[in-house]
All heavy atoms as a GROMACS GRO file, in nm:
protein
  575
    1MET      N    1   6.596  -2.162 -10.910
    1MET     CA    2   6.540  -2.286 -10.857
    1MET      C    3   6.638  -2.346 -10.756
    1MET      O    4   6.755  -2.363 -10.786
    1MET     CB    5   6.516  -2.381 -10.973
    1MET     CG    6   6.445  -2.504 -10.933
    1MET     SD    7   6.393  -2.588 -11.085
    1MET     CE    8   6.380  -2.749 -11.028
    2GLN      N    9   6.587  -2.377 -10.637
    2GLN     CA   10   6.673  -2.431 -10.532
    2GLN      C   11   6.680  -2.582 -10.540
    2GLN      O   12   6.585  -2.649 -10.578
    2GLN     CB   13   6.619  -2.392 -10.395
    2GLN     CG   14   6.636  -2.248 -10.362
    2GLN     CD   15   6.591  -2.222 -10.219
    2GLN    OE1   16   6.513  -2.299 -10.163
    2GLN    NE2   17   6.639  -2.115 -10.162
    3SER      N   18   6.792  -2.632 -10.503
    3SER     CA   19   6.811  -2.777 -10.496
    3SER      C   20   6.737  -2.832 -10.375
    3SER      O   21   6.729  -2.768 -10.271
    3SER     CB   22   6.961  -2.804 -10.485
    3SER     OG   23   6.986  -2.922 -10.416
    4ARG      N   24   6.685  -2.951 -10.386
    4ARG     CA   25   6.613  -3.014 -10.275
    4ARG      C   26   6.707  -3.036 -10.156
    4ARG      O   27   6.665  -3.027 -10.042
    4ARG     CB   28   6.553  -3.146 -10.322
    4ARG     CG   29   6.462  -3.208 -10.219
    4ARG     CD   30   6.389  -3.327 -10.280
    4ARG     NE   31   6.275  -3.365 -10.202
    4ARG     CZ   32   6.278  -3.444 -10.096
    4ARG    NH1   33   6.391  -3.493 -10.054
    4ARG    NH2   34   6.169  -3.474 -10.032
    5ASP      N   35   6.834  -3.064 -10.182
    5ASP     CA   36   6.930  -3.088 -10.075
    5ASP      C   37   6.944  -2.966  -9.984
    5ASP      O   38   6.963  -2.980  -9.864
    5ASP     CB   39   7.067  -3.125 -10.131
    5ASP     CG   40   7.066  -3.261 -10.199
    5ASP    OD1   41   6.978  -3.343 -10.165
    5ASP    OD2   42   7.151  -3.286 -10.285
    6LYS      N   43   6.935  -2.847 -10.038
    6LYS     CA   44   6.949  -2.727  -9.956
    6LYS      C   45   6.833  -2.711  -9.860
    6LYS      O   46   6.847  -2.655  -9.753
    6LYS     CB   47   6.959  -2.603 -10.045
    6LYS     CG   48   7.089  -2.594 -10.119
    6LYS     CD   49   7.092  -2.468 -10.202
    6LYS     CE   50   7.217  -2.462 -10.286
    6LYS     NZ   51   7.218  -2.344 -10.372
    7ASP      N   52   6.714  -2.759  -9.899
    7ASP     CA   53   6.594  -2.745  -9.817
    7ASP      C   54   6.580  -2.859  -9.716
    7ASP      O   55   6.497  -2.851  -9.626
    7ASP     CB   56   6.469  -2.742  -9.905
    7ASP     CG   57   6.465  -2.621  -9.995
    7ASP    OD1   58   6.528  -2.520  -9.960
    7ASP    OD2   59   6.400  -2.629 -10.100
    8GLU      N   60   6.657  -2.963  -9.730
    8GLU     CA   61   6.644  -3.080  -9.647
    8GLU      C   62   6.695  -3.054  -9.505
    8GLU      O   63   6.801  -2.998  -9.486
    8GLU     CB   64   6.726  -3.194  -9.711
    8GLU     CG   65   6.664  -3.329  -9.691
    8GLU     CD   66   6.735  -3.433  -9.773
    8GLU    OE1   67   6.835  -3.487  -9.723
    8GLU    OE2   68   6.692  -3.458  -9.887
    9VAL      N   69   6.617  -3.097  -9.406
    9VAL     CA   70   6.657  -3.086  -9.267
    9VAL      C   71   6.756  -3.198  -9.238
    9VAL      O   72   6.739  -3.310  -9.284
    9VAL     CB   73   6.533  -3.100  -9.175
    9VAL    CG1   74   6.572  -3.102  -9.030
    9VAL    CG2   75   6.434  -2.989  -9.204
   10LYS      N   76   6.858  -3.169  -9.161
   10LYS     CA   77   6.958  -3.270  -9.126
   10LYS      C   78   6.957  -3.295  -8.975
   10LYS      O   79   6.932  -3.205  -8.896
   10LYS     CB   80   7.099  -3.223  -9.166
   10LYS     CG   81   7.115  -3.195  -9.314
   10LYS     CD   82   7.124  -3.321  -9.394
   10LYS     CE   83   7.150  -3.287  -9.539
   10LYS     NZ   84   7.154  -3.401  -9.622
   11LEU      N   85   6.983  -3.417  -8.936
   11LEU     CA   86   6.998  -3.452  -8.796
   11LEU      C   87   7.139  -3.418  -8.752
   11LEU      O   88   7.225  -3.385  -8.833
   11LEU     CB   89   6.971  -3.602  -8.776
   11LEU     CG   90   6.831  -3.650  -8.814
   11LEU    CD1   91   6.823  -3.801  -8.802
   11LEU    CD2   92   6.726  -3.585  -8.728
   12SER      N   93   7.167  -3.431  -8.624
   12SER     CA   94   7.300  -3.399  -8.573
   12SER      C   95   7.409  -3.486  -8.636
   12SER      O   96   7.524  -3.444  -8.643
   12SER     CB   97   7.303  -3.412  -8.420
   12SER     OG   98   7.273  -3.544  -8.383
   13ASN      N   99   7.371  -3.604  -8.684
   13ASN     CA  100   7.470  -3.691  -8.748
   13ASN      C  101   7.482  -3.664  -8.898
   13ASN      O  102   7.550  -3.735  -8.969
   13ASN     CB  103   7.437  -3.838  -8.723
   13ASN     CG  104   7.304  -3.879  -8.782
   13ASN    OD1  105   7.236  -3.801  -8.849
   13ASN    ND2  106   7.264  -4.001  -8.755
   14GLY      N  107   7.412  -3.561  -8.946
   14GLY     CA  108   7.420  -3.522  -9.086
   14GLY      C  109   7.323  -3.594  -9.178
   14GLY      O  110   7.315  -3.564  -9.295
   15GLU      N  111   7.246  -3.687  -9.124
   15GLU     CA  112   7.150  -3.761  -9.205
   15GLU      C  113   7.014  -3.692  -9.203
   15GLU      O  114   6.979  -3.625  -9.107
   15GLU     CB  115   7.134  -3.903  -9.151
   15GLU     CG  116   7.258  -3.988  -9.165
   15GLU     CD  117   7.237  -4.129  -9.114
   15GLU    OE1  118   7.122  -4.168  -9.087
   15GLU    OE2  119   7.336  -4.200  -9.100
   16ALA      N  120   6.940  -3.709  -9.309
   16ALA     CA  121   6.803  -3.657  -9.314
   16ALA      C  122   6.714  -3.745  -9.227
   16ALA      O  123   6.733  -3.867  -9.221
   16ALA     CB  124   6.752  -3.659  -9.458
   17PRO      N  125   6.617  -3.686  -9.156
   17PRO     CA  126   6.528  -3.767  -9.074
   17PRO      C  127   6.439  -3.855  -9.160
   17PRO      O  128   6.409  -3.821  -9.275
   17PRO     CB  129   6.445  -3.664  -8.997
   17PRO     CG  130   6.453  -3.540  -9.078
   17PRO     CD  131   6.584  -3.545  -9.150
   18LEU      N  132   6.400  -3.969  -9.105
   18LEU     CA  133   6.308  -4.056  -9.177
   18LEU      C  134   6.168  -3.996  -9.170
   18LEU      O  135   6.134  -3.926  -9.075
   18LEU     CB  136   6.309  -4.196  -9.115
   18LEU     CG  137   6.443  -4.270  -9.126
   18LEU    CD1  138   6.437  -4.401  -9.050
   18LEU    CD2  139   6.479  -4.294  -9.271
   19PRO      N  140   6.084  -4.024  -9.268
   19PRO     CA  141   5.952  -3.962  -9.273
   19PRO      C  142   5.854  -4.022  -9.174
   19PRO      O  143   5.876  -4.132  -9.121
   19PRO     CB  144   5.906  -3.992  -9.416
   19PRO     CG  145   5.973  -4.122  -9.447
   19PRO     CD  146   6.108  -4.114  -9.381
   20ALA      N  147   5.746  -3.952  -9.153
   20ALA     CA  148   5.631  -4.008  -9.081
   20ALA      C  149   5.552  -4.086  -9.185
   20ALA      O  150   5.546  -4.047  -9.302
   20ALA     CB  151   5.547  -3.898  -9.020
   21VAL      N  152   5.495  -4.198  -9.144
   21VAL     CA  153   5.430  -4.287  -9.238
   21VAL      C  154   5.289  -4.324  -9.192
   21VAL      O  155   5.256  -4.311  -9.074
   21VAL     CB  156   5.512  -4.416  -9.261
   21VAL    CG1  157   5.646  -4.385  -9.325
   21VAL    CG2  158   5.532  -4.492  -9.130
   22SER      N  159   5.210  -4.373  -9.285
   22SER     CA  160   5.074  -4.416  -9.254
   22SER      C  161   5.077  -4.547  -9.174
   22SER      O  162   5.178  -4.619  -9.174
   22SER     CB  163   4.997  -4.439  -9.384
   22SER     OG  164   5.047  -4.554  -9.450
   23PRO      N  165   4.965  -4.579  -9.109
   23PRO     CA  166   4.959  -4.708  -9.038
   23PRO      C  167   4.985  -4.827  -9.130
   23PRO      O  168   5.051  -4.922  -9.091
   23PRO     CB  169   4.817  -4.711  -8.983
   23PRO     CG  170   4.775  -4.568  -8.976
   23PRO     CD  171   4.845  -4.499  -9.088
   24ASN      N  172   4.936  -4.821  -9.253
   24ASN     CA  173   4.957  -4.932  -9.346
   24ASN      C  174   5.104  -4.947  -9.382
   24ASN      O  175   5.156  -5.058  -9.389
   24ASN     CB  176   4.875  -4.912  -9.474
   24ASN     CG  177   4.728  -4.934  -9.451
   24ASN    OD1  178   4.688  -4.995  -9.352
   24ASN    ND2  179   4.645  -4.887  -9.542
   25THR      N  180   5.173  -4.836  -9.405
   25THR     CA  181   5.315  -4.841  -9.438
   25THR      C  182   5.396  -4.893  -9.320
   25THR      O  183   5.485  -4.977  -9.335
   25THR     CB  184   5.366  -4.704  -9.482
   25THR    OG1  185   5.293  -4.664  -9.598
   25THR    CG2  186   5.515  -4.706  -9.513
   26LEU      N  187   5.365  -4.845  -9.200
   26LEU     CA  188   5.437  -4.893  -9.081
   26LEU      C  189   5.413  -5.042  -9.061
   26LEU      O  190   5.506  -5.116  -9.029
   26LEU     CB  191   5.394  -4.814  -8.957
   26LEU     CG  192   5.467  -4.848  -8.829
   26LEU    CD1  193   5.618  -4.829  -8.843
   26LEU    CD2  194   5.414  -4.764  -8.714
   27ALA      N  195   5.291  -5.088  -9.084
   27ALA     CA  196   5.260  -5.230  -9.072
   27ALA      C  197   5.345  -5.312  -9.168
   27ALA      O  198   5.400  -5.416  -9.131
   27ALA     CB  199   5.111  -5.254  -9.098
   28ARG      N  200   5.360  -5.264  -9.292
   28ARG     CA  201   5.444  -5.334  -9.390
   28ARG      C  202   5.589  -5.337  -9.344
   28ARG      O  203   5.656  -5.439  -9.358
   28ARG     CB  204   5.433  -5.266  -9.526
   28ARG     CG  205   5.305  -5.299  -9.598
   28ARG     CD  206   5.294  -5.240  -9.738
   28ARG     NE  207   5.418  -5.210  -9.802
   28ARG     CZ  208   5.443  -5.095  -9.867
   28ARG    NH1  209   5.352  -5.001  -9.875
   28ARG    NH2  210   5.559  -5.074  -9.925
   29CYS      N  211   5.637  -5.227  -9.289
   29CYS     CA  212   5.777  -5.221  -9.244
   29CYS      C  213   5.804  -5.316  -9.128
   29CYS      O  214   5.912  -5.374  -9.120
   29CYS     CB  215   5.813  -5.078  -9.202
   29CYS     SG  216   5.823  -4.961  -9.337
   30LEU      N  217   5.707  -5.329  -9.038
   30LEU     CA  218   5.726  -5.412  -8.919
   30LEU      C  219   5.682  -5.557  -8.940
   30LEU      O  220   5.705  -5.641  -8.853
   30LEU     CB  221   5.652  -5.352  -8.800
   30LEU     CG  222   5.698  -5.214  -8.754
   30LEU    CD1  223   5.613  -5.165  -8.638
   30LEU    CD2  224   5.845  -5.215  -8.717
   31GLY      N  225   5.614  -5.585  -9.051
   31GLY     CA  226   5.568  -5.721  -9.077
   31GLY      C  227   5.450  -5.761  -8.992
   31GLY      O  228   5.438  -5.878  -8.952
   32VAL      N  229   5.364  -5.665  -8.961
   32VAL     CA  230   5.244  -5.691  -8.883
   32VAL      C  231   5.124  -5.636  -8.959
   32VAL      O  232   5.138  -5.571  -9.062
   32VAL     CB  233   5.252  -5.628  -8.742
   32VAL    CG1  234   5.370  -5.686  -8.664
   32VAL    CG2  235   5.262  -5.477  -8.749
   33SER      N  236   5.006  -5.659  -8.906
   33SER     CA  237   4.885  -5.608  -8.971
   33SER      C  238   4.860  -5.462  -8.930
   33SER      O  239   4.907  -5.418  -8.825
   33SER     CB  240   4.764  -5.692  -8.929
   33SER     OG  241   4.736  -5.670  -8.791
   34PRO      N  242   4.784  -5.389  -9.011
   34PRO     CA  243   4.746  -5.253  -8.970
   34PRO      C  244   4.672  -5.252  -8.836
   34PRO      O  245   4.691  -5.162  -8.755
   34PRO     CB  246   4.657  -5.204  -9.084
   34PRO     CG  247   4.708  -5.278  -9.204
   34PRO     CD  248   4.744  -5.415  -9.150
   35LYS      N  249   4.592  -5.356  -8.810
   35LYS     CA  250   4.522  -5.364  -8.681
   35LYS      C  251   4.623  -5.371  -8.566
   35LYS      O  252   4.602  -5.310  -8.461
   35LYS     CB  253   4.428  -5.485  -8.676
   35LYS     CG  254   4.353  -5.491  -8.543
   35LYS     CD  255   4.268  -5.613  -8.532
   35LYS     CE  256   4.191  -5.622  -8.403
   35LYS     NZ  257   4.258  -5.585  -8.282
   36ALA      N  258   4.732  -5.445  -8.585
   36ALA     CA  259   4.835  -5.452  -8.481
   36ALA      C  260   4.895  -5.315  -8.455
   36ALA      O  261   4.924  -5.281  -8.340
   36ALA     CB  262   4.943  -5.552  -8.522
   37ILE      N  263   4.911  -5.233  -8.559
   37ILE     CA  264   4.964  -5.098  -8.542
   37ILE      C  265   4.868  -5.016  -8.457
   37ILE      O  266   4.910  -4.948  -8.363
   37ILE     CB  267   4.987  -5.030  -8.679
   37ILE    CG1  268   5.093  -5.106  -8.758
   37ILE    CG2  269   5.023  -4.883  -8.662
   37ILE    CD1  270   5.229  -5.115  -8.693
   38TYR      N  271   4.738  -5.024  -8.487
   38TYR     CA  272   4.639  -4.951  -8.408
   38TYR      C  273   4.639  -4.999  -8.263
   38TYR      O  274   4.628  -4.919  -8.170
   38TYR     CB  275   4.500  -4.963  -8.469
   38TYR     CG  276   4.486  -4.889  -8.600
   38TYR    CD1  277   4.469  -4.957  -8.719
   38TYR    CD2  278   4.490  -4.750  -8.604
   38TYR    CE1  279   4.458  -4.889  -8.840
   38TYR    CE2  280   4.479  -4.681  -8.723
   38TYR     CZ  281   4.462  -4.751  -8.840
   38TYR     OH  282   4.451  -4.682  -8.959
   39ASP      N  283   4.653  -5.131  -8.243
   39ASP     CA  284   4.657  -5.186  -8.107
   39ASP      C  285   4.781  -5.138  -8.032
   39ASP      O  286   4.773  -5.103  -7.914
   39ASP     CB  287   4.653  -5.338  -8.111
   39ASP     CG  288   4.519  -5.394  -8.159
   39ASP    OD1  289   4.419  -5.318  -8.161
   39ASP    OD2  290   4.515  -5.513  -8.197
   40LEU      N  291   4.896  -5.135  -8.099
   40LEU     CA  292   5.019  -5.088  -8.036
   40LEU      C  293   5.007  -4.940  -7.998
   40LEU      O  294   5.054  -4.898  -7.892
   40LEU     CB  295   5.138  -5.108  -8.130
   40LEU     CG  296   5.181  -5.252  -8.155
   40LEU    CD1  297   5.277  -5.261  -8.273
   40LEU    CD2  298   5.245  -5.310  -8.029
   41ALA      N  299   4.942  -4.863  -8.082
   41ALA     CA  300   4.921  -4.721  -8.052
   41ALA      C  301   4.824  -4.704  -7.936
   41ALA      O  302   4.843  -4.618  -7.849
   41ALA     CB  303   4.870  -4.648  -8.176
   42LYS      N  304   4.721  -4.786  -7.934
   42LYS     CA  305   4.619  -4.776  -7.829
   42LYS      C  306   4.678  -4.798  -7.689
   42LYS      O  307   4.639  -4.732  -7.594
   42LYS     CB  308   4.507  -4.877  -7.856
   42LYS     CG  309   4.390  -4.866  -7.764
   42LYS     CD  310   4.280  -4.961  -7.806
   42LYS     CE  311   4.160  -4.948  -7.714
   42LYS     NZ  312   4.052  -5.039  -7.753
   43VAL      N  313   4.775  -4.889  -7.679
   43VAL     CA  314   4.836  -4.918  -7.549
   43VAL      C  315   4.961  -4.834  -7.523
   43VAL      O  316   5.026  -4.851  -7.420
   43VAL     CB  317   4.865  -5.069  -7.531
   43VAL    CG1  318   4.737  -5.150  -7.533
   43VAL    CG2  319   4.964  -5.120  -7.634
   44GLY      N  320   4.995  -4.747  -7.618
   44GLY     CA  321   5.104  -4.652  -7.594
   44GLY      C  322   5.243  -4.702  -7.631
   44GLY      O  323   5.342  -4.637  -7.595
   45ILE      N  324   5.254  -4.813  -7.699
   45ILE     CA  325   5.385  -4.863  -7.738
   45ILE      C  326   5.444  -4.777  -7.849
   45ILE      O  327   5.563  -4.746  -7.849
   45ILE     CB  328   5.378  -5.012  -7.777
   45ILE    CG1  329   5.344  -5.092  -7.652
   45ILE    CG2  330   5.507  -5.060  -7.841
   45ILE    CD1  331   5.303  -5.233  -7.676
   46ILE      N  332   5.360  -4.739  -7.944
   46ILE     CA  333   5.401  -4.643  -8.047
   46ILE      C  334   5.304  -4.526  -8.043
   46ILE      O  335   5.193  -4.540  -7.989
   46ILE     CB  336   5.406  -4.707  -8.189
   46ILE    CG1  337   5.270  -4.765  -8.227
   46ILE    CG2  338   5.515  -4.812  -8.196
   46ILE    CD1  339   5.264  -4.820  -8.368
   47GLU      N  340   5.346  -4.411  -8.094
   47GLU     CA  341   5.262  -4.291  -8.089
   47GLU      C  342   5.243  -4.231  -8.226
   47GLU      O  343   5.334  -4.231  -8.308
   47GLU     CB  344   5.327  -4.187  -7.998
   47GLU     CG  345   5.334  -4.231  -7.853
   47GLU     CD  346   5.400  -4.127  -7.764
   47GLU    OE1  347   5.452  -4.026  -7.817
   47GLU    OE2  348   5.400  -4.147  -7.644
   48ARG      N  349   5.123  -4.178  -8.246
   48ARG     CA  350   5.091  -4.107  -8.369
   48ARG      C  351   5.119  -3.959  -8.352
   48ARG      O  352   5.107  -3.905  -8.243
   48ARG     CB  353   4.942  -4.120  -8.401
   48ARG     CG  354   4.902  -4.253  -8.452
   48ARG     CD  355   4.755  -4.254  -8.477
   48ARG     NE  356   4.731  -4.266  -8.620
   48ARG     CZ  357   4.618  -4.308  -8.671
   48ARG    NH1  358   4.517  -4.336  -8.594
   48ARG    NH2  359   4.604  -4.317  -8.801
   49SER      N  360   5.155  -3.895  -8.462
   49SER     CA  361   5.172  -3.750  -8.460
   49SER      C  362   5.036  -3.684  -8.475
   49SER      O  363   4.935  -3.752  -8.496
   49SER     CB  364   5.264  -3.707  -8.574
   49SER     OG  365   5.198  -3.726  -8.698
   50SER      N  366   5.034  -3.554  -8.467
   50SER     CA  367   4.908  -3.481  -8.480
   50SER      C  368   4.848  -3.498  -8.620
   50SER      O  369   4.729  -3.480  -8.640
   50SER     CB  370   4.929  -3.334  -8.449
   50SER     OG  371   5.026  -3.280  -8.536
   51ALA      N  372   4.930  -3.533  -8.718
   51ALA     CA  373   4.883  -3.555  -8.854
   51ALA      C  374   4.833  -3.698  -8.873
   51ALA      O  375   4.808  -3.742  -8.985
   51ALA     CB  376   4.994  -3.523  -8.954
   52LYS      N  377   4.823  -3.774  -8.764
   52LYS     CA  378   4.778  -3.914  -8.766
   52LYS      C  379   4.874  -4.006  -8.841
   52LYS      O  380   4.835  -4.111  -8.890
   52LYS     CB  381   4.636  -3.925  -8.820
   52LYS     CG  382   4.538  -3.846  -8.736
   52LYS     CD  383   4.398  -3.890  -8.759
   52LYS     CE  384   4.311  -3.802  -8.669
   52LYS     NZ  385   4.193  -3.860  -8.625
   53LEU      N  386   4.998  -3.964  -8.849
   53LEU     CA  387   5.103  -4.046  -8.908
   53LEU      C  388   5.195  -4.094  -8.796
   53LEU      O  389   5.196  -4.038  -8.687
   53LEU     CB  390   5.181  -3.967  -9.012
   53LEU     CG  391   5.103  -3.920  -9.133
   53LEU    CD1  392   5.190  -3.831  -9.222
   53LEU    CD2  393   5.047  -4.036  -9.212
   54PHE      N  394   5.273  -4.195  -8.826
   54PHE     CA  395   5.366  -4.250  -8.728
   54PHE      C  396   5.509  -4.214  -8.767
   54PHE      O  397   5.551  -4.243  -8.879
   54PHE     CB  398   5.353  -4.402  -8.721
   54PHE     CG  399   5.222  -4.449  -8.664
   54PHE    CD1  400   5.113  -4.470  -8.746
   54PHE    CD2  401   5.208  -4.468  -8.528
   54PHE    CE1  402   4.992  -4.512  -8.694
   54PHE    CE2  403   5.087  -4.509  -8.474
   54PHE     CZ  404   4.978  -4.531  -8.558
   55PRO      N  405   5.586  -4.151  -8.676
   55PRO     CA  406   5.727  -4.123  -8.707
   55PRO      C  407   5.799  -4.257  -8.722
   55PRO      O  408   5.804  -4.336  -8.628
   55PRO     CB  409   5.777  -4.045  -8.587
   55PRO     CG  410   5.662  -4.026  -8.495
   55PRO     CD  411   5.547  -4.105  -8.546
   56LEU      N  412   5.852  -4.283  -8.839
   56LEU     CA  413   5.906  -4.416  -8.871
   56LEU      C  414   6.017  -4.459  -8.777
   56LEU      O  415   6.011  -4.566  -8.717
   56LEU     CB  416   5.954  -4.419  -9.016
   56LEU     CG  417   6.008  -4.552  -9.067
   56LEU    CD1  418   5.904  -4.662  -9.051
   56LEU    CD2  419   6.052  -4.539  -9.211
   57GLU      N  420   6.118  -4.375  -8.761
   57GLU     CA  421   6.233  -4.415  -8.679
   57GLU      C  422   6.193  -4.440  -8.534
   57GLU      O  423   6.230  -4.542  -8.474
   57GLU     CB  424   6.340  -4.306  -8.687
   57GLU     CG  425   6.470  -4.345  -8.622
   57GLU     CD  426   6.581  -4.247  -8.652
   57GLU    OE1  427   6.559  -4.147  -8.722
   57GLU    OE2  428   6.693  -4.271  -8.604
   58ASP      N  429   6.117  -4.351  -8.476
   58ASP     CA  430   6.075  -4.365  -8.336
   58ASP      C  431   5.985  -4.488  -8.319
   58ASP      O  432   5.998  -4.562  -8.222
   58ASP     CB  433   6.002  -4.239  -8.290
   58ASP     CG  434   5.967  -4.242  -8.143
   58ASP    OD1  435   6.059  -4.260  -8.060
   58ASP    OD2  436   5.847  -4.229  -8.110
   59SER      N  437   5.896  -4.511  -8.414
   59SER     CA  438   5.804  -4.625  -8.405
   59SER      C  439   5.880  -4.758  -8.411
   59SER      O  440   5.850  -4.849  -8.334
   59SER     CB  441   5.701  -4.619  -8.518
   59SER     OG  442   5.621  -4.503  -8.505
   60VAL      N  443   5.975  -4.768  -8.501
   60VAL     CA  444   6.054  -4.892  -8.512
   60VAL      C  445   6.135  -4.914  -8.385
   60VAL      O  446   6.138  -5.025  -8.330
   60VAL     CB  447   6.146  -4.889  -8.636
   60VAL    CG1  448   6.244  -5.005  -8.635
   60VAL    CG2  449   6.063  -4.889  -8.764
   61ARG      N  450   6.197  -4.807  -8.333
   61ARG     CA  451   6.276  -4.819  -8.210
   61ARG      C  452   6.188  -4.865  -8.093
   61ARG      O  453   6.223  -4.958  -8.019
   61ARG     CB  454   6.341  -4.684  -8.176
   61ARG     CG  455   6.426  -4.687  -8.049
   61ARG     CD  456   6.480  -4.549  -8.013
   61ARG     NE  457   6.377  -4.447  -8.007
   61ARG     CZ  458   6.291  -4.431  -7.907
   61ARG    NH1  459   6.295  -4.511  -7.803
   61ARG    NH2  460   6.201  -4.335  -7.909
   62ARG      N  461   6.071  -4.803  -8.078
   62ARG     CA  462   5.982  -4.837  -7.967
   62ARG      C  463   5.926  -4.978  -7.981
   62ARG      O  464   5.910  -5.050  -7.882
   62ARG     CB  465   5.872  -4.734  -7.955
   62ARG     CG  466   5.927  -4.598  -7.909
   62ARG     CD  467   5.821  -4.491  -7.916
   62ARG     NE  468   5.718  -4.522  -7.820
   62ARG     CZ  469   5.657  -4.433  -7.744
   62ARG    NH1  470   5.688  -4.306  -7.754
   62ARG    NH2  471   5.562  -4.469  -7.660
   63TYR      N  472   5.897  -5.020  -8.104
   63TYR     CA  473   5.847  -5.155  -8.127
   63TYR      C  474   5.955  -5.258  -8.092
   63TYR      O  475   5.926  -5.359  -8.027
   63TYR     CB  476   5.800  -5.170  -8.272
   63TYR     CG  477   5.746  -5.307  -8.304
   63TYR    CD1  478   5.629  -5.353  -8.244
   63TYR    CD2  479   5.811  -5.390  -8.394
   63TYR    CE1  480   5.578  -5.479  -8.274
   63TYR    CE2  481   5.761  -5.516  -8.425
   63TYR     CZ  482   5.644  -5.560  -8.364
   63TYR     OH  483   5.595  -5.684  -8.394
   64CYS      N  484   6.078  -5.231  -8.131
   64CYS     CA  485   6.189  -5.322  -8.097
   64CYS      C  486   6.209  -5.329  -7.946
   64CYS      O  487   6.232  -5.439  -7.892
   64CYS     CB  488   6.317  -5.277  -8.166
   64CYS     SG  489   6.315  -5.302  -8.344
   65GLU      N  490   6.200  -5.216  -7.878
   65GLU     CA  491   6.210  -5.217  -7.731
   65GLU      C  492   6.099  -5.302  -7.669
   65GLU      O  493   6.123  -5.378  -7.574
   65GLU     CB  494   6.204  -5.074  -7.676
   65GLU     CG  495   6.327  -4.992  -7.704
   65GLU     CD  496   6.311  -4.845  -7.668
   65GLU    OE1  497   6.199  -4.803  -7.627
   65GLU    OE2  498   6.410  -4.772  -7.680
   66HIS      N  499   5.979  -5.289  -7.723
   66HIS     CA  500   5.865  -5.368  -7.676
   66HIS      C  501   5.893  -5.517  -7.693
   66HIS      O  502   5.869  -5.597  -7.601
   66HIS     CB  503   5.740  -5.325  -7.754
   66HIS     CG  504   5.624  -5.417  -7.739
   66HIS    ND1  505   5.553  -5.431  -7.622
   66HIS    CD2  506   5.565  -5.501  -7.829
   66HIS    CE1  507   5.456  -5.521  -7.639
   66HIS    NE2  508   5.462  -5.563  -7.764
   67LEU      N  509   5.944  -5.556  -7.810
   67LEU     CA  510   5.975  -5.698  -7.834
   67LEU      C  511   6.085  -5.747  -7.740
   67LEU      O  512   6.078  -5.861  -7.691
   67LEU     CB  513   6.017  -5.718  -7.980
   67LEU     CG  514   5.908  -5.696  -8.085
   67LEU    CD1  515   5.966  -5.715  -8.225
   67LEU    CD2  516   5.789  -5.787  -8.062
   68ARG      N  517   6.186  -5.663  -7.714
   68ARG     CA  518   6.293  -5.703  -7.620
   68ARG      C  519   6.237  -5.722  -7.480
   68ARG      O  520   6.274  -5.818  -7.410
   68ARG     CB  521   6.405  -5.600  -7.620
   68ARG     CG  522   6.498  -5.611  -7.738
   68ARG     CD  523   6.624  -5.529  -7.721
   68ARG     NE  524   6.602  -5.386  -7.736
   68ARG     CZ  525   6.600  -5.320  -7.852
   68ARG    NH1  526   6.620  -5.385  -7.965
   68ARG    NH2  527   6.580  -5.192  -7.855
   69ARG      N  528   6.146  -5.632  -7.437
   69ARG     CA  529   6.084  -5.647  -7.304
   69ARG      C  530   6.004  -5.777  -7.297
   69ARG      O  531   6.009  -5.849  -7.197
   69ARG     CB  532   5.993  -5.529  -7.273
   69ARG     CG  533   6.067  -5.405  -7.227
   69ARG     CD  534   5.973  -5.301  -7.167
   69ARG     NE  535   5.864  -5.265  -7.256
   69ARG     CZ  536   5.868  -5.170  -7.349
   69ARG    NH1  537   5.979  -5.100  -7.366
   69ARG    NH2  538   5.764  -5.144  -7.424
   70GLN      N  539   5.929  -5.806  -7.404
   70GLN     CA  540   5.851  -5.930  -7.407
   70GLN      C  541   5.942  -6.052  -7.400
   70GLN      O  542   5.914  -6.147  -7.328
   70GLN     CB  543   5.767  -5.939  -7.534
   70GLN     CG  544   5.641  -5.860  -7.531
   70GLN     CD  545   5.554  -5.890  -7.652
   70GLN    OE1  546   5.604  -5.913  -7.761
   70GLN    NE2  547   5.425  -5.886  -7.632
   71ALA      N  548   6.051  -6.050  -7.473
   71ALA     CA  549   6.143  -6.164  -7.476
   71ALA      C  550   6.210  -6.187  -7.342
   71ALA      O  551   6.240  -6.300  -7.305
   71ALA     CB  552   6.248  -6.144  -7.585
   72SER      N  553   6.233  -6.078  -7.267
   72SER     CA  554   6.300  -6.091  -7.137
   72SER      C  555   6.201  -6.120  -7.025
   72SER      O  556   6.241  -6.141  -6.911
   72SER     CB  557   6.380  -5.965  -7.105
   72SER     OG  558   6.292  -5.857  -7.075
   73GLY      N  559   6.071  -6.118  -7.057
   73GLY     CA  560   5.969  -6.146  -6.957
   73GLY      C  561   5.928  -6.025  -6.876
   73GLY      O  562   5.853  -6.037  -6.781
   74SER      N  563   5.976  -5.906  -6.913
   74SER     CA  564   5.938  -5.784  -6.842
   74SER      C  565   5.803  -5.734  -6.895
   74SER      O  566   5.772  -5.755  -7.012
   74SER     CB  567   6.041  -5.673  -6.863
   74SER     OG  568   6.165  -5.713  -6.811
   75PRO      N  569   5.727  -5.665  -6.812
   75PRO     CA  570   5.596  -5.615  -6.858
   75PRO      C  571   5.609  -5.499  -6.955
   75PRO      O  572   5.702  -5.433  -6.969
   75PRO     CB  573   5.528  -5.566  -6.731
   75PRO     CG  574   5.630  -5.564  -6.624
   75PRO     CD  575   5.748  -5.642  -6.673
   0.00000   0.00000   0.00000
């Protein structure tokens, strides 16, 4: 029986990648509604994977960039 750690993919910094999550889970993480997640995806701020899940780390990063652009008055 193999240990789960041996099967785990590691990033270049040695950490395991964060999972892809459902729209509802991402909404909970960002403090917005699931509809807001769908709206953000529709306009291209965040992207869904082919499995219709959202890569957590990339989605949070892109959402934060979007908020920074809004705060600075950039489109």
